[in-house]
N, C-alpha and C positions, 0 to 999 in steps of 0.2 A: 505493499499499500504507500503511495506516493502522500508522505505526511512530512517532509522538512525543506524549508527553507535551505538551499545550498549555495556556497558561493566557494569557486574555485579560484586559490591566489597562486601564481609561482612566478615569480619577477627576477628578473638579473637587477635591474636599479630600484633598490628597495626603498627609495626615497617615498616618505610618508606613508609605507603600507603596515606598520604598525598601528598607528591611528586609525589608517582606514579599516585595518581588519577588526580593531576593537570595536567602533561604531557597527561594523555589522554584526560581530556577535552580539551586542547590544541591542538589536533587533532582531535578534534570534534565526540569526543564520550560522548555522553550522559550516566550520570554514575547511576545508578539504586544502593541504598544499604539499608541495614535493621541496627536496633537497633542503637546500640552503635559505628558503626561504620559511620553511618548516621549522628551524634551528631559528633563526629571529623569531617567530611568534612565540616560539615556546618560551624562547629567553626570555621574553616580555610579559608570559604566564596567558598567552591568549591561547585558548583550547584548540586544537586543529587537531585533524584525522589526517594519516598519509593517503596518498593514492594510492596503494597498494591494499589498502582496507574497502575501498570501491572495487576497485577490478579484480580482487581476489587472486590479483596475480605481482609477483616480487617484480620491482624495478631492475633490470638487467642491462648487461653489456655495458658497463660505466656508468649506467643511468642513459643510455641512448636510446633505451626503451622503457617508459614508465607510464605515459598518458597516451599511448598510441592503443586504444583499446575500444570495445562497442561501449561499456560500461562507462565511459566517458564521454562518448560521441552520442550515443544514444540520449544519455541526459541534455547533450545541449541542441542537437537537432530534433528531437521529439516537438512536433506541433503541438503547443497548451490544448487549441481548440480544436482538436481531431481528436474524435471519443478511440477511434481505432487506434492513433499513436499512446493515447495515455492509457488504453486497456495493455498493450503489449509492455510497457514499460512495468505495468503494475504484475503481468505475468510474470517479465523475467527479475522481478525484484529489484526493479532500478528507481533510481530518484532521478526527478529534474535535477540539473546546474541552472542556477537562477542569476549568478553573479559571476563575471571571470574576469578576472585582472590580468595582466599576462603581458610582458615585455621579455624582448628577444636576448638570445645570447650577444656579448657584446662583440660581434663581426667586425663592425666599423673600427670600434678601439682597440680591435686585435692588428686588423691590416695597417692601421695606422702607425704601428711601432716599427721601426727602422729594422729592416733585415729580419722580418719576420719569416718561420720557417713555411713553407705552405702546408704541412701536415697540421701545425698550429690553427691555421687561417681554416683549415675544412672542419676542423674539430669544434669551431666557433659557428658553424652553420646550423643553426635552429632548426629542427623539423617538428617536435610536437608541440612546440610555440604558434609555429603559424598555422599548425592544422584545427590547432585547439580554436586559435581566435577567428580563423574562417568558417569555422562550424557555428560559433557561437555567433557570428556577423549574421550568415545566412539565415539564422532563425531569430532576426533582431528585434521581434516583438515578443518576443518569449524571455531573451538574455540580454542583461545589461554588461556590455561588453568594454572594457577599460584597459587601452595602451599606454596612458598619458596620465602620469600621477596629477599634473594638474585638474583631471575630470573626478577625480576621488570625493572631493566635497562636495560639489553639485549630485555627484550620483547617490550620496548619501543622503542630502537633501529633499531629494525628487522621490527616495524610497521611502523616506521617513513621512513624506507629505501625499505619497502615493499619484504623483504628479512626471512620473516618468514615463513622459508623451511620446506620439510616433515622430513627432519632430527632433526629441533628445535624442531617441535610440537609432534612428537615424544618422544623426551626425555622428555618434560613435560606432556605428557601419562605416559611414563612411572614412573614419579614421584608422579605422583597421586596415581596410583594403588599401589606404593612402601609404599605410605603415609597414604592411608585408611586400607592396610593390616597390617601396623605395626597398627596403631590405635586399629583395631579390636583385634588384636593379644593380645595388652595389656588389652582390656576389657574381651576377654576369659581367660587370665592370672589372673586377677584379680577376677574373678568369681569362677575359678578352686580353686584359694586358698579359697577365700569362703566356698566353697564346701568340701575342702579339699582331692580334684581329685588328686591322686598321679600318675596314670599313665592312662589319660584317652584314650577312644578309636580313635580321631583326635587330634592333638596336633600342637600349631604353636609356636615359641619363636619371642620376638622381641629384636634385637639387635640392637645398633647403632654404625657406624664405628668411631674409636678412633683414630687410625692412619695408613696412608700408611705404608707400609713396602718395603725398599730397594730390600729385598727379602725373601724368606721361609726358609724352612729346608736347604736349598741347593741355590746357586746364580741362578741356571736359572728357579727358582719357584716363580712366584708373591705372592704376602702375601699382607693381612690387618689383622689388630687386632680389633674385636670388639666387645665395652660391651657390658652387659645387660644394660635396660634400668633406672632401680630401683640402688641407689648406695649400692654395697656391700661391707659393711667395712671389712677389716680386708685384702682384696684382693688385687691384685698386679694394680687393676682398678682403686685403691681408693688411689694411692702412689705418691707422688708428687715428681718428679724428680727435684733434687739440682744440679744436676754435669753431666757432660758427654756428650758422644751421644744418640742419638735418641735409646731406646732399640728394637734390632732384635727379631724375630720368636722364636729363641732357646733361647735367653735371657729373656722373658719372659714365657716360658714354665718352664724354669728351676726355675725362681724366684717363680711359682706358685708351683712348687713342693716343694721347701723350705719353703712356708709359710704353706704348709697343714702340714706337718711334726713340724714344728714350734709351731703349733697351741697346740697341743698334752700338751704343757709343761706349767707351771704357772712361775716357779721356774725360775731363770736367764738362760738361754741357749743359743748355737747356733748351727747354722745346715750351713753345707757345701755341695753344692749339683752342679754335675756336668753331664752333658745329664741325667737329670731329674731322676738320681740316687743319693743317699744322700754318701758324700765320708767320713763326719766326723761329728762328733755328741756330742754335750757333755753339761749337765748340773752342775751346781755350786754354789758358795754363790755368786760369783758376774760374769760378763761376761765377763771382760778380762781373767780371770781363764777359763769360759767356751770355749772362743775362742782361747785358747791357747791347752787348751783340745782336740775341735775339730780338731784343726791342726793336731796334733799329730797322728790322727787317720790314715792320709792317707797325707801325706805333699805332693806327687808326683800328686793327682790328682787333689786337692785344686786347684792348679794353675791355673787361669784362669776360675775359678768358682763363683757360685753364694754364697755369706754368709749372712743369715739372722739370727738378734740376736731381743730377745724378752725387752733388756733393752736401753736404750741412751747409746751411744758411746760415752766414754771420751776419754780424751788425750791419756792415756796409750795406749788403746784398739786400737785406730786409728793407732798410731805408728808399735805394733806391726800387722797388717794387712797390711799396705805399705810397709813390708819388703817382700811381695811377689807379684805377678799381680793377682788381683782379677778382675771379669767385673762386677760385681756388688754387691753392701752393702745395704741392705735394714735394716733400724731400725726404732724405735718408734721417734728417736729424735738423736740429734747431738750436744755436745756441741761445742759454737763457734771456740775453739783452734781446735777442734776432725776435724772439718769440713775444717777448714785451712791445718789440715797435711793432709787429706784425698784427698784435690782438688790439692794437688801436684803431683798428677798420673793424666796425661791431659786423660788419656781413661778410667778411672773407673766409671762408673755409679753409682753414690748417690741416694737414695731413701729415700722419709722419709715416713713413715707409722704409723702414731699417732693409731691407729686403730688395730695393728697388733697381739694383743691377741685377737681380737672379735672371737666369738665365730662362728663355721661354722654357717649358714642361717639354720632355720628350713625349712625343705622341700627340702633342696639343691637336686639337681642333677647333677648325671653325668654323661655325655654323650659321646660319641666314633662315630664318621662318619665311613660307613663301604662303600663301593661300591653298590649304591643302595637302601641303608638305614640308618637308624640310631639307636643303642642302646641306650636306655636311663633306670638308675637305679639311687635307691636312693643312695645319697654319702653315705661312710660308714662313718658312726658318731660313733659308738662305738667303744670300745677298746677291753672287755670282758665282761663275766658278772659276779661277783662276786661269785654269788650261784654256778655256772656252773664250778668254777676252784677244779681240785682232784688232788692230789698227790696220784700217780699211782706207786709210789717204795718203799723200805723199809727206805731209807734215806728221813727225811722229812727238808723242808727249813724253817728257819727262819725268824724272819721280817725283818732282812737285806737282806737274799736270795730274798726275795720276791718285796721288792723294787730294787733292780738292775735287776730281771729279769722283771718285769714289765717296768722299762726302755728299757729293750732292746727288751719288745714287741710292744713300741711305736714305737722305730726306724725301726723294720722289716716291720709294718703295711704299711711303706710308703717306702719302696724298691721294686723295678722289680722283681715280681716272676718268677724263685724260687729263694726265699730269704732266707739268714741265716744272723743272726747277732750277734757279739760276743760282750759283754761289760764288763768293768770293773771300777768301782768307779764312776759310771753314765756316763762314755765316752764309746761312740762305739770304740772298738781297731779293729773291723774286721767288714768289710763288703763284703758279696757274693750275687751279686744279679743278676737279668736278665740273670739265665744259665737254659738251656732246662733239666736239671735236679737236681734231691735236692743234689746228694751226692757232684757234683760240686762245686755247693753253699757253702755248708759245707767246701771243702777243699779248697776253696777260701778265706773264711772270715777265717779259722783257719792259712791259711798262712798268712795270713796278719798280726793276730794278734801275731804270733811267738809266743816269751816268754810270753806275757802280757796273754794268752790264762790261760794258769795254774793261776786255781782259779779263773777262770772268769765264764760268764753265757752265755748262748747261747741260740739265738731264733730263732725257724721256723714258716714262715708265714702260712705253712700249712703241714700234717702230714709227718713222717716219712715213705717212704714204706716198706722202708729194714732196718734192724739193722746198717748198715754200717755208715748212719751219727751218731748214737750213739756211735760207734766203735770209727770215728775220734774223737770225744768229748773227748772219755776216752783218747785214746794215747796222746790230747791235754794238758789235765789235766783241763778240765772243771768242775765247781763245781756242778751247776745247769742248769736244761732244760725247756725251754717253749717254748709246741708247741700243736698244737689243738688236738692230737687224732682223734682216726677215722678209723687208717689203720688195714687193716685182720693181720698181723704182728706186731700190738702194744705191743704183750706180746715177741717177740723177742729184740726188742729196750727196755722192762722195763728190762727184763734178763741181757744185757749188762750195764743197770744203777745200777742194783740191784749189779753185779759182782763188780763193779767200785767205790759203794758208792756214786753214782751222785743222786741227789734228782732230779725226773723229775713230772712236774706239768702239766696237759691236761687243754687248756681250753674250748674245745667244741666249739669254734668260730676260722676259716681260714680268713686270711688277703690276699686272692690273689690279684695283682696289675697289671697289663696287659698293 
């Protein structure tokens, strides 16, 4: 005869579990528990019975099999409003299980440890826990199922007042399947990495909400920011905010773009980004000079932008930054006085990211959501292959020319296509990005460079389809060009360069960024 209210509690995360079990016991629930949870409850003098007393079968195989039993799952899955189900339970002398509190083996924490052995990872794949959760959630109208300790108090109050309604139960059901889906995604992701599977036939990704946002790209769009479950050094998710308002959708997107470009440089470098395009980039002997030169690239666009620096901010640099309104400054650290200076601006967001120069994670993916699908590709990790660099003009670049061209090439890689970058003295002096044809990008970059284009260096993210870009470069006095090559009309561009004593190098590799 079914005559007991019964709760099954088996948790790895024991936060709040003792108080929760006490409250259930006070409401007349018989507590069933396992392993470490049973020990914790017994230590707190909370009566509980072991799972083997329910199943009539001993835990075995080092605890691998304990809850995988009809006595458990029949009690979870029996439809309370179905007389036949309830009669079968009575005939089998089984009881319903009305409350389930289960969270899973710590797989994420286990594989987060450095050099964890695969055997240890596999031992932390929970089998019985997800199975119980899924059974209980499927029968959500009959079972209160809890994966999150934050829900314990509300569940107890609703049980006390008999207000565990459909909406509440559905919410708990959703949380179960979200929880187990993420758990399985972490496992499949771990195994995919072990097998070096780059683009498998099916794919799932596990993300955790980092913050709610006031709005998205525009005020009428709802938005949230999700981060990968495992820390990514050098990413905006790893930054600590020291000052200012909460980051917005556009802030995070721009900050990410700045960090991606900054990662290309080991020398002191400053990057300014506006609307996900670089508007100022400079490398120098110190971070103050780098910032001043980056600002000089486009003093108009940098206003209200993001500035990323790969050296700690000193007082002198902070004073210079404070001369205009900057939305975000992100750096590996700040001198105490520099931080005080920056904090004078109430609305500036200050981020500290000690791992700002961390290399891109091996196997990193780039993803773009499209309506009805997802585009996934390997992240663009390469700059160029030295073996493929080819000078195609009569004029030959010297070592200094190549250093300047390589600087421009790094910047153009992270500029929205069609993209042209003009650089001089390790500064971007003209950036043309996001144009629908290459000649417009070239004219924009050269116009912004103005007189600084004379003797400067030009990089193009993709080949010149016509000789017009080379012609504009020649008019402006460009000294050397770096571009992928591969156009049917390469010979025409080469001829223009030869006529104007411009060195041109083909990389054999493009860097579209859409």
